[in-house]
C-alpha positions in Angstrom: 236.3 -85.9 72.2 238.2 -85.9 75.6 237.2 -85.3 79.1 235.3 -82.5 80.8 234.3 -81.8 84.3 230.8 -80.9 85.7 231.7 -78.0 88.2 230.7 -78.9 91.9 231.8 -80.0 94.9 233.1 -82.6 93.7 233.3 -82.2 90.3 232.0 -84.8 88.0 234.0 -86.0 85.4 232.5 -86.3 82.0 233.4 -88.2 78.9 232.2 -86.5 75.9 231.5 -88.7 72.7 230.3 -87.6 69.6 228.0 -90.0 67.5 226.8 -90.1 63.9 223.8 -92.3 65.0 223.0 -90.0 67.9 219.8 -87.9 67.3 219.7 -86.2 70.7 221.9 -85.3 73.5 222.2 -88.2 76.1 223.8 -88.9 79.3 224.7 -92.3 80.8 225.7 -93.3 84.4 227.5 -96.7 84.2 225.9 -99.0 86.8 229.4 -100.8 87.1 231.7 -98.0 88.0 229.7 -94.8 88.0 231.4 -93.5 84.9 229.5 -90.6 83.2 229.3 -90.3 79.6 227.7 -87.5 77.5 226.7 -88.5 74.1 226.0 -85.8 71.5 224.9 -85.6 67.7 227.6 -84.8 65.0 226.5 -81.1 64.8 225.7 -80.4 68.2 228.3 -78.0 70.0 230.2 -79.1 73.1 228.8 -76.0 74.9 225.0 -76.9 74.4 226.2 -80.6 75.5 227.7 -79.1 78.8 224.9 -77.2 79.3 222.7 -80.2 79.0 224.6 -82.0 81.7 224.5 -79.1 84.1 220.8 -79.1 83.8 221.0 -83.0 84.9 223.3 -82.3 87.6 221.0 -83.2 90.7 219.8 -86.4 88.7 223.6 -87.2 88.0 224.8 -86.7 91.6 221.7 -88.6 93.0 222.5 -91.7 91.0 226.3 -91.3 92.0 225.7 -91.4 95.5 223.3 -94.5 95.2 225.9 -96.6 93.8 229.3 -95.3 95.9 232.1 -93.2 94.8 235.2 -94.6 92.8 238.1 -95.6 95.1 241.4 -95.0 93.8 243.9 -97.6 95.2 246.3 -95.6 97.2 248.4 -96.0 100.6 246.1 -95.9 103.6 242.6 -97.3 101.6 241.2 -100.5 102.5 240.8 -103.0 99.5 239.2 -106.5 100.1 241.1 -109.4 99.3 239.3 -112.6 99.4 236.6 -110.9 101.2 238.6 -109.2 103.8 239.2 -105.5 103.9 243.3 -104.8 104.3 244.9 -101.5 104.3 247.3 -100.7 101.7 250.8 -99.8 103.0 253.6 -99.0 101.1 257.4 -100.4 102.3 260.8 -100.6 101.3 260.6 -104.2 100.9 260.2 -105.5 97.3 257.1 -107.0 95.9 253.5 -107.5 97.6 253.0 -109.2 100.9 249.4 -110.3 102.1 249.1 -109.9 105.6 245.6 -110.5 107.7 244.9 -106.8 108.4 247.2 -104.9 105.4 248.9 -105.5 101.9 252.4 -104.5 101.8 253.5 -103.1 98.5 256.8 -101.3 97.3 256.8 -98.4 95.5 254.4 -95.0 96.1 252.2 -95.5 93.4 250.8 -99.0 94.1 248.1 -99.4 91.8 249.7 -101.0 88.7 251.9 -103.7 90.9 249.0 -104.5 93.1 246.7 -105.2 90.0 249.7 -107.5 88.5 249.9 -109.4 91.7 245.9 -109.7 92.5 245.8 -111.1 88.8 248.1 -113.8 89.8 246.6 -114.7 92.8 243.1 -114.9 91.0 244.7 -117.1 88.4 246.2 -119.5 91.2 242.7 -119.6 93.1 240.7 -119.9 89.9 242.9 -122.5 88.6 242.8 -124.7 91.6 239.0 -124.5 91.8 238.4 -125.3 88.2 240.9 -128.2 88.3 239.0 -129.4 91.4 235.2 -128.9 89.8 236.4 -130.3 86.3 237.8 -133.5 87.7 234.7 -134.2 89.9 232.6 -133.4 86.6 235.0 -135.7 84.6 235.5 -133.2 81.8 238.5 -131.2 81.0 238.5 -127.4 80.2 240.8 -126.2 77.6 242.4 -123.0 79.3 241.5 -120.3 81.3 241.9 -116.5 80.5 241.8 -113.7 83.1 239.9 -110.1 82.0 238.8 -107.1 83.7 235.4 -107.6 82.3 232.3 -105.5 83.5 229.4 -107.1 81.7 230.1 -110.8 83.0 232.2 -112.5 86.0 232.9 -115.6 83.8 232.1 -117.4 80.4 232.7 -120.7 78.7 232.9 -121.4 75.1 232.0 -124.3 73.1 235.5 -125.7 73.1 235.9 -125.6 76.6 237.9 -122.3 77.4 237.0 -120.5 80.7 237.4 -116.9 81.1 236.9 -115.0 84.4 237.1 -111.6 85.8 240.3 -111.1 87.5 238.2 -109.0 90.3 236.5 -112.1 91.8 239.5 -112.2 93.9 238.6 -109.2 96.0 235.1 -111.4 96.8 234.9 -114.0 99.6 236.3 -117.4 98.9 233.1 -119.2 98.4 232.1 -116.3 95.7 234.8 -117.2 93.7 234.2 -121.1 93.9 230.9 -120.8 92.9 231.4 -118.8 89.6 234.2 -121.5 89.1 231.9 -124.1 89.5 229.1 -122.1 87.3 231.4 -122.0 84.4 232.8 -125.7 84.8 229.2 -126.5 84.9 228.7 -125.4 81.3 231.2 -127.9 80.0 228.3 -130.4 80.7 225.4 -128.1 80.0 225.8 -124.8 77.7 222.6 -123.5 78.9 221.0 -122.2 82.0 218.6 -125.2 82.2 217.2 -127.2 85.5 219.9 -129.7 84.3 222.7 -126.8 84.3 221.6 -125.9 87.9 221.6 -129.4 89.2 225.2 -129.7 87.8 226.2 -126.7 89.6 224.6 -128.0 92.7 226.5 -131.2 92.6 229.7 -129.4 92.3 229.3 -126.5 94.5 226.2 -127.4 96.9 223.7 -124.3 97.5 224.6 -121.4 95.1 221.9 -119.2 96.4 224.2 -117.2 98.8 227.1 -116.5 96.7 224.9 -115.8 93.4 222.8 -113.5 95.6 225.9 -111.6 96.7 227.3 -111.0 93.4 223.8 -109.3 92.2 223.4 -107.6 95.4 227.3 -106.5 95.9 229.2 -107.5 92.9 229.2 -104.1 91.4 231.1 -102.8 94.0 234.3 -104.7 93.0 234.4 -102.3 90.0 234.8 -99.3 92.2 238.5 -99.9 92.7 240.8 -98.1 90.3 244.5 -99.2 89.9 245.7 -97.0 87.4 244.7 -92.9 87.0 241.0 -92.0 87.8 238.8 -91.9 84.7 235.2 -90.7 83.9 232.3 -92.9 84.1 228.9 -93.5 82.6 224.6 -92.7 82.7 221.3 -92.4 80.8 218.9 -89.5 80.6 
């Protein structure tokens, strides 16, 4: 149905979605990226749904403030790469250069180019980690696929295909390594039994700190937007 904005400072982007199954107007704020979705039944006028959202403005702003505002990737912002905040700087030099305190990117709209480069860096790091853990386990994996998943950091299929979120490259190396060990461990144990966690411990060691970090801080990695900003989601 398109995008609208709830007036205010700042305005709140809304995605309006009409649903044949909906029986009432509902408002959802995504816990992953702050996307606000306003769902309305098929015959309810848009103005009624927007009035409902306006009534919930205080609730919306409270929840959005708790999880932090989205960050549009642009020159001058700090972006974590391998857990280290680095300033994005545009340069005439072609390509992308990762330096201790900054990331140099060519062009004036660095988002898409930087996302592609980070994806390849994530592939290199995850491939190396998975190769190491699979060799230690003595079981091969079939392939690695990278996606921008919002519901999980990794997965392993019955045929040994591994999938990871490329945004793991934004986290510290030990976090990425833990997720790689976690998914490789599923090659031996397709469950989360004590035997599975014993395999993770054998491959990685004490997985408690990186696992706790992902639960506590992982959602913040989804705040960074590498294309044009979009609206978000929540529940009322």
